[in-house]
N, C-alpha and C positions, 0 to 999 in steps of 0.2 A: 754450079759455081766453078769459076775458071781456075782458082788457085786451090792447092791442096790444103792450105792453111790460111786462115784469115788473121792478118796482123793488125791489131788494134792501135798500134803506135805509129802508123805510117807518118814518116817525117814530112812527106809532101802535104799531107793533110794539115799539119800545123803551119805550113807556110801560106796557106790560103787565108786571106783576110777575113773571110766569112766563117772561119773555123769556130769562132766563139758562139755564133748563133747556132751552128750545127750542134755543138756540144751541149749548150745550155738548153736548147729546145729539142733535144733528141726525140722527144715524143712527136714532134711535128716533122722532123727532117731526116732522121737517121735511116739508112738503108735497111731493108728487111730481107731476110734470106729468101731465095727464089721459091723455096718449097711452100711458102705461105703467102706470097705476093698476090694481091688483088689489084685490079685496074679500076680506073674511074668508071669505065663502062660496067664493070661488075657491080659497083656500088649503085650506079644509076638504075641498073636492072632490078634491084631488090628494094629500092627506097623511094620515098617521096621527099624531094629536096625543097627546102624553104630557105633561100639564102638572103643575106643582108637584112635579116630581121633585127630591128632596132629595139632592144629590150629596155624598158624604162626603169630608172632607179628612183629612189625617193625624192631626189632633188631635181628630177626632170631630165637629167643627163641620160642619153641612150647609148647602149653598148651593142656594137655590131656582132651579130651571131649568125652562124649557119646551122641549120637543123636538118637532120636526116632521120626519117621515120620509116619503119617497115611498111612496105607496100601491101595493100590488101589485108591489113591487120584489122580485125573486127573488134578486138578488145583494147581497152586502154593499156598503155605500156609504161614502164619506168624509163627514166632518162639517165644517160651517162653524160656528165658535164666535163668538158675539157676547157679550162680557162687559161689564156696565155697572153704574154706581152708581145709575142712574135707574129710575124706575117703569115697568114693562112689564105692569102688572096687566091692562090691556086692550091687546092687540096692535093697533096702528094706525099710520097714517102710513108713514114710510120703513121702520120695522122690519117692517111687514107686507109691503112690497115686497121687502125683502131675503129674507124667509122664502119668499115665493112664487117669486121668481126662483131661489133655491137649490133648492127642492124640485122645481120644474118642470124643472130641469137635472140631476136625479139625485143631489142632495146631501141629506143630513140637515142640519138647522140647529138650533142650540141658542142660546137667549137666557138668560143666567145673571146673577143679581144678585151683586155683590161681597159679601163677608163683612160682616155687620152692616147690610145695606141691605134694607129692606122685609121680605120673608119669609125672607131668608137669616139664619142664626144667627151668633152671635159679635159681636165689636166691630169697627167699621169703621176702616180705615186708608186714607189717600189712596193711590190707585192699586191698591188691592185686593190687596195681598200677591202680586204677580205671580210672585215666585220660588218660593213655596210653594203657595198656592191655585191659581195658574195652572198650575203643573206638575202638581199632583194632579188637577186637572180634565182635563187632557190624558190622563193615565193612565186615568182612569175612562172617558172617552168611547172611547178606543182599544180598551178591553177589552170593550165591549158586543158582544153576539152579532150585531147588525146592522151593525157597523162593519167597514170594510176596514183599519182600523188607521192611517189617515191623517187628520190634522186640520189645517184651515186656520183662521186667525183673521182676523176682519174687524171693522172699526168705524171710526167717526169721533170725534174729540175724545177724551172719556174712554174710549170703547170702542177707541181706537187706542193710547192712551198706555201702558196696562198691557202691551201687546204688546212694547214696547221691551225692558224688563228680562227678559221671558220669552224673548226671542230669544237671550239670553246663556246660557240654561240647557241648551241642546243636548238638548231632549227628543226622543227618536227618532220620536215620532208627529207632531211639529210640522213639517210638510213645507212650509208656505207661509203667508205673512201679507200682508194688504192693510191697512196703516195709513193712515188719512186724517186730516190735520191733527193730528199726534201730538206737537206741540211740548212739551206739558206733561209728557210722559213722558221728556224728554231733559234730563239734568243738564248735563254738560259734553261738548262735542264740538268739537275743534279750538280755534278762537279764540272760540267762543261759550260763555259761562258764564251761561246764562239760568236754570238750576236750576228747571226745570218752569214756565217763564213768570213766575216771581216777579221776575226781573231782566231788564234789557236794558242793556248797557253799564254795569253797576254801579248802575243806577237801578231802584228798585222800581216794578213795574207795579201799578196799583190793582185790576185785575180780580179778584184772588184774594179780596178782601173781599166783593164782591157775589156771587161764585160760592159762597163758603163760607156766606154768609148764607142763600142759597137751599137749598143742599144740606143744611144742618144743621137746617132747619125741617121736614123731611119727617116723615110719620107712619109709624111702624114698629110694626106689630102684633107682639106677643111672645106666642108660644104655648108650651105645655109642651114640653120637649125630647123628641124621639122621636115626635112626633105623626105619624100615618100619612098617606100621600099622599091617600087618599080624604077624610079629615077636613079636610085643608088645602084641597083643591079646593072643598069645600062652604063653608068659612069665607071663602074668597077672594071669593065672590060678594057678600059683605056689606061689602066695603071698596072705596072708589075711591082712597084714599091721597093724594088731592090736597089739599094744605094751603091754608087760608085765611089768607094772610099779609098783614101790614101793608104798605102801599105806601111804599117808601123812595125818596126823591128823591136818588139817589146823587151827583148833581152837587153838591148842597148838603152831603151827608154827607162827601164827600171834602174839603171845605173846612175841616172841623172839625179842631182840633188839641188834643191830640196824635193822630196818626194811629193809634197803637196802640189807641186806644179806640173806633175806628169801630164795631166790632161790639157792644161793650159799650153804647155810646150808642144803638144801634139795638134794644136789647133782645134780642140774639141770644146763643145759645150761643157761647162763645169758641172751643171746639175747639182746633186747633193754630195759630190765627191769630197770636197774640202770640209764640209760640215761633218760627214761621217768619219773622215780621217782624224778629226780632232777629238772624237769621243773616246773615252777610256773604256775598258772592257765591262765595267759595271756602271756606266753613266746612266743617270735616271732617264734620259731621253730614249734609251733603247726600249723602255717599258711602256712607251706611249704610242708606238707605231703598229705595224702589221705583223711583228714577230710573235711567235707563241712562246710563253714562259711557263714553267712548271708550277707557278702559283695559280694558274688558271685551271678551270675545269676542262676535262676532255670528254666529249659526249658522243663519239661516233665509233662504231666498229670499223677496224682498219686492217688491211692487208698491206704490210710494209715491204717494199723491195729495196734492197741496198746492195752495194758493191764493195768488195774488199779494197779495190784500188780507186777509191773515190774520196773526195773531201767529206768530212763529217759522218763517217760511218759510226763513230763513237756516240755522238749526240743522237743519231737516229735510233740506235739500239737502246740507248738510255730512255728515249721518249717512248719506245715500244714498251719497255718495262714500266715506265711511269703510267702509261695508259692502262696496262694490265692491273696495276695496283690501285690507281687513283681515279679510274674511270667513274663517271657519274652514277652508274648502276651496274648490276651484274651482267646485263646484256652487252654493255660496252666493254666491261672488263673481260668477259669471256669471249668477246668478238675480236680479239687482237691476234694477228698472225704475222709472221715475219719470214722473209727469205733473203739470204745473203749469197750473191753469186761472185765468182772470181773474175769480175769484169771491171772495166773502167766506168766512168760516169755515164749513166743511162745506157749501159751496154747489155741489158737483159735480153733484148730482142735482136741482138747482133751475134748471138752465140751460134756457131755453125751447127747444123743438125747432125752431120755425119763426119766432121773432121775435128781434130784437136783445136783447142782455143789457145792462142798465143797472147799473153798480156805483157807488152814490152818485148822482152826476149825470152820469157819463161813459158814453157809449154806446161799447161795445167790439165791436159787431157781433154776428153769429151765431156763438157759441162752442160750439155743440152738438158732442158727440162720442159715440161708441158706448160708453158707460160699461159696461153689463152685458156686452156682447160681449167687450170687452177684459179686464175683470176675471175673467170666468169662463173665457176662453181661457187666462189665467194659471193659475187654479185647476185647470182640466182637465189641464194639463200636469203640474203638480207633485203633484196629489192623485189623478189617474186615469191618469197616464202617457199622456195622449191629446194629441198634438201637432196641434192644429187649425190651419187655414189662417190664422186671425187671429193666433194666437200666433206662427206662422212669420214673420209680417210685422210683429210688434209692435216699434215703435221702442224703443231703449234709453231715450231721453229724449224726451219730448214736452212742448212748452211753447207757450203762446199768447202771441203778440207783439201787445200792445195798440198802437193807432195804426195798425199794419199790418193788425190785426184778422184774423189767420189763425194756424192751427196750424203749428208747425214741429217738426222732429225733428233729433236728432244722436246721436252715439255717446257723448257725454260731457257733463257739466255742469261749467263752462260749455263751450259748443262750442269746438272746437279752433281755429276760424277767428277767434276774438275777439282784438282788439288793444287793449291798454290805452292810453288817450290822456289826458294831463294837461290839465285845464282850470283855469286860475289865477284867483284873486280879485284884482280891481283896484278902485280907487276914488280919489276926490279927498279922502278922509278923511271922507266923509259918505254911507255906504251905507245909512243908516237909512231903512227903509220902501221901498216901490216907487217913491217919488218922489225917492229919493236918487241918488247917483252911482255905485252899485255896478255893476261890469261883470265878465263872465265871458269868458275868452279862452284860446286854446291857446298864447298867447305868454306866456313867463315874465315876472314883474315886473322892471323895470329901475331902479325908484326905491323909496325907503322910504316906506311909508304904513301906516296902520292905521285901523280903525273901532271905535268904542266905543259902548256902549249901557248903559242902566241896567236891571238885572234886579231887580225887586221881587217877592219870593215871595208877597206879599199881592195882587199884580196880575199873575198869570202869563199867558203866552200861551195861549189856549184851544186845545183839540184840535178839529180839523175833518178827519175822514177818516183814512185810512191803514189799517194792519193792526190792527184793533181787534176784540176779542171779549170778551163775557161780563162787562163792567164796569157792569152796570146800565143805567139810562137816561141815563148820563153822556156817552157819546161815540158818534158814528156812524162806521161803517166804510165804506170805499170812497174814491172820488175826487170831490172837490168844488172849486169855485172858491175859491181861496185869497186873493183880493184884499183881503177884509176883514181877514184876518190880516196881510197884507203892508203894510197902511196904518199899522201900529203902529210907533212909533219904537224899540221894543225888539226889532225884527226887522230884521236886516241882509239886504239883497236884492241879489243879483248876477245880472245877466241878460246873455246873449250877444246878438250881432247876429242878425238874422233869418237862418235857415239857407238856404244856396244850394241844398242838396240834402237828401234824406231821410237821417237818421242813425239807425241802429238800435243801441240800448243793450241788451245781453243779457249778464247775468252779475252778478258782484259789483262794486258801486260803492263805492269806497274814499275817504273823506275823509281828508285830512291837514291839520290846523290847527295854527297857532302862536298860542298864547293867553296872556293874562295877566289878572289880576283883583286887585282890592283886598281880596277876601275870601279866607279860607283854603281854601275849597272851593266849587265851583259846578258846574253842569252846562252842557253845550253840545249843542244840537240841530242837525241838518242835514236839510234837506228838498230833494228833487229835484222840480222842477216843470216842466210843459210849458205854455208860454205861446202861446196861439193868436193868429192875426193880429188878432182883435177884442179882445185883451187878457185874455180868460178864462184863468185860471191853474189848471190841474188838477194836484193832487199825484200823484206817481208812487210814491214811497217816502220813508221818513224813518228817522232813527236818533237815538240819544241817548247821551251818555257823561258819566260823573262823573269830574271831573279828578283826584280823589285816587287813582284806580286806574290812572293812566297808566303806572306801572311794574309793573303786574300786579295781578290781582284778589286775590292772596294778601297784599297789604300796602297800607297807606294812606300816601301821601306828600302832605302839604299844600303849598299854594303860598305863596311869599313875594311880597310886593307888587311888588318890582322885577323879579321873574323873568319870563322868556318861556319857555313850555313847549310842547313838541310833543306833540300828542295824536292818536291814530288811532282814532276812534270805530268801533264795530262796523259792518262793512260792510252795505250795503243789497243787495237782490237783486231783479232784475226782468228783464222783456223788454219793451221799449217802443220804438216807432219815433217819433222826432220828425220831423214832416213838413217839407218845404220851406216856407219862409215862417214857420215857428214859431220860437220862441226857447227855449233851455234856461236854466233859472233855478235858483239855489241860495238857499235861505233859511237863515239861521243865527240862533239865539237861545239861550235857556237854560231853556226850559220848554215842555212840551206837556201842559197840564193840562186835564182830569183823567185822561188816559190814563196819565200817569206821576206819581208822587208828586213834590211840589216839593222841590227842594234849598233848605233854609232858610239856606244859606251860612255856617253857624256853624262848620262843621268837626265838629259833633257827630253823633249817631246819626240825627237828623231825625225818626224815627218816634216818639220820646218827648219831643219839644220842642214848645213852644207859641208861640215867637216867631221871626221871621225877621230876617235882616240884609240890607239893600239892598246890592247889589254893582254896581260898574262893571266890566264885562267888555269885553275888547278882543281883536279878531282882527287879527293882523299879516300883512301881505303885502309882502314886499321880497325882494331877491336873497338875503339871509341867511335869511329866514323866508318862503319861498314857499308860503303856504296854497293848497291846491288840492283838487280832487276828481278822482279817476281814473275815467274812464268806460270800460267795456268795449265797444268799438265793433266791430260785425259788419263783416267785410270782404267 
């Protein structure tokens, strides 16, 4: 490896127009460390390749599939299925590594395009019709003469998301699944109503516009129905399928109003963008598509891989807990495992083996772990009935504690030893910016006070770090020094005294705010920050909440000017050790743009509006209205 440290936040990376495909399909495209890299020649040496297999669905549509089976294997083998909306015309990168690792361990592996994508026939639907096409694909693979009847599903991002709804179908061949960064496949689970990453706390995320722009510009060769495999293999050699797309500066594009015209203004196909933008967080239409909801049964043992600096780590961990408690039988409930790494979206196999990992600007130490050994130890048990030594010792929950910079394990998430501790907001009435009087303390307020700031939707607080994915060149993911953000007067800053000892925060972080506004509706953001002795302030996690949904995502209740309202933003999730001498800080504002769409404060739809309303927003902290953040402290 040429560099001593691998920076996952490379700015040049975000300037490439194909960035979104790389991020979203990390399973197929992300670079793999040199220590484990296999070549196509390595795969061909150990496998029998059967490419451009057209797998039939129940309606006669055929899905393009490449299959690699162990060479000279005399016994029937299980299959690892990777399903994707992305281009695998030339197997390379991480997809090549997955295929090599699978075949070398005695598995067949199949990479299959979703319906309507590239060489697959039919018309595309987001998440690839998991309940029908996913089910039919499992039936076909399990019935092949080389199959032992067991299929495991594997993938990151889009290759994980379709697995969620498929797990509700109880297919007898679906014996195990390894979903990585699967948030966009989750609709509603517990207190999370993110509906496939379109929302967080009732606020629309911008990423879907950039993702859909890239996905919908792809080249799709269309051949006569029923074309035989040999002809498809020959024709495939003449297509690289890589589009030459206009460079969109998404940070500027997201500033345009109305938001519903973003793709139209970019000259893109609209696809489902405008329809999805118009849906509320609990719209009935969300429950009719390919998303998984916690009202459904969960029927498959799963090994979940998540990242601290990714979208939807909260819903992913909530779904792990849901499957442990509500799985269809004891085999499913006992077969749930989870690992959370200190990485960006789909960053599990980009962790340097011998160097420290940098996420944004934050050094989190050597976070390497035996990815393939653990993953295939899990598959070996559920697909081969082979209980290996690594599976016998596989922890139920593995999580990396940043700051402490080490892996930890427990039997539950969050760990049973966690104790919630209230940290209250205090000030002299001027907590504006890091130069204000905002304080954070475990002592409840004894006097009445509040802090106000002006939120102008035309001058929003900019995004800098956090759990970001796939929103063009608009935002960086990871942890960065926040002092430039905290210097703004529209950001309230509350900071603790220097810690006398290390404090580990592991679990769900719950803000409780008492708020008022002179606008009918507005948003509130909360950010947890680690302030080092030299003043550097690294973001740990953040959340956002739209005030109109404080009584539930199924109804809108607007604010009155004289009212004070309790809001409970969507919880944050992390494992982070604040070191002795550091300070714990909370930032509060009303925007984090362009990661999230701006609330225009009018009480309208926002997505179809062209003008904003300036709001004066207030955070109350008094004995009657004790605004606080509840930190899960490890004992």
